[in-house]
C-alpha positions as CSV (number, residue, x, y, z in Angstrom):
1,T,-9.9,1.1,-1.7
2,V,-9.2,2.7,1.7
3,E,-12.8,2.1,2.7
4,I,-12.4,-1.6,1.8
5,I,-9.1,-1.9,3.7
6,E,-10.4,-0.2,6.8
7,N,-13.8,-1.9,7.0
8,Y,-13.7,-5.4,5.5
9,D,-11.5,-8.4,6.1
10,F,-12.6,-10.5,3.1
11,E,-9.9,-11.9,0.9
12,E,-12.0,-11.3,-2.2
13,L,-12.3,-7.6,-1.4
14,I,-8.6,-7.3,-0.6
15,S,-7.8,-9.0,-4.0
16,F,-10.2,-6.5,-5.6
17,S,-8.4,-3.6,-4.0
18,E,-5.1,-5.0,-5.2
19,T,-6.5,-5.0,-8.8
20,L,-7.8,-1.5,-8.5
21,L,-4.5,-0.2,-7.1
22,S,-2.5,-2.1,-9.7
23,Q,-4.5,-0.4,-12.4
24,A,-4.1,3.0,-10.8
25,I,-0.3,2.5,-10.8
26,D,-0.5,1.6,-14.5
27,I,-2.3,4.9,-15.1
28,D,-0.2,7.1,-13.0
29,E,2.9,5.6,-11.5
30,K,4.1,8.7,-9.7
31,R,1.5,8.9,-6.9
32,F,2.9,8.0,-3.6
33,E,-0.6,7.2,-2.1
34,T,-1.2,4.4,-4.7
35,H,2.1,2.7,-4.0
36,A,1.7,3.1,-0.3
37,L,-1.8,1.5,-0.3
38,F,-0.6,-1.2,-2.7
39,G,2.3,-2.0,-0.3
40,Y,-0.1,-2.3,2.6
41,I,-2.4,-4.6,0.6
42,K,0.6,-6.8,-0.2
43,G,1.4,-6.9,3.5
44,L,-2.2,-8.0,4.2
45,Q,-1.6,-10.8,1.7
46,A,1.6,-11.8,3.4
47,N,3.7,-10.8,0.4
48,Y,6.2,-8.8,2.5
49,K,8.9,-8.5,-0.1
50,Q,6.5,-6.8,-2.5
51,A,5.0,-4.8,0.3
52,N,8.3,-3.3,1.3
53,K,9.3,-2.7,-2.3
54,S,6.1,-0.8,-2.9
55,L,6.4,1.1,0.4
56,D,10.0,2.1,-0.5
57,K,8.7,3.4,-3.8
58,A,6.0,5.3,-2.1
59,K,8.5,6.9,0.3
60,A,10.7,7.9,-2.6
61,L,7.7,9.6,-4.3
62,A,6.5,11.3,-1.1
63,L,6.9,15.1,-1.2
64,T,6.1,16.2,2.4
65,E,7.1,15.0,5.8
66,E,3.5,14.1,6.5
67,Q,3.5,11.8,3.4
68,K,6.7,10.2,4.5
69,A,5.4,9.7,8.0
70,F,2.3,8.1,6.5
71,V,4.5,5.6,4.6
72,D,6.6,5.0,7.7
73,N,3.4,4.1,9.6
74,L,2.4,1.6,6.9
75,K,5.9,0.1,6.9
76,E,5.6,-0.4,10.7
77,A,2.2,-2.0,10.3
78,V,3.6,-4.4,7.7
79,K,6.6,-5.2,9.9
80,M,4.2,-6.1,12.7
81,M,2.3,-8.4,10.3
82,Q,5.4,-10.6,9.8
């Protein structure tokens, strides 16, 4: 999913990434990375409410300061998209 996000700007691939991340959350809802990337994808899709909700969930699940900083960077990126 990260590879797709970083290297492609096709709506179909972004939607495919959303599907993969949604399935990953269904399998293990306690991984901060999955919620963080899902939030970023939602930002790319201009669904800012869901993006922020997912990023807030990711930050709550983050265990280290590095993980929290990663989420904060994604939150800032989504904010700039608006």
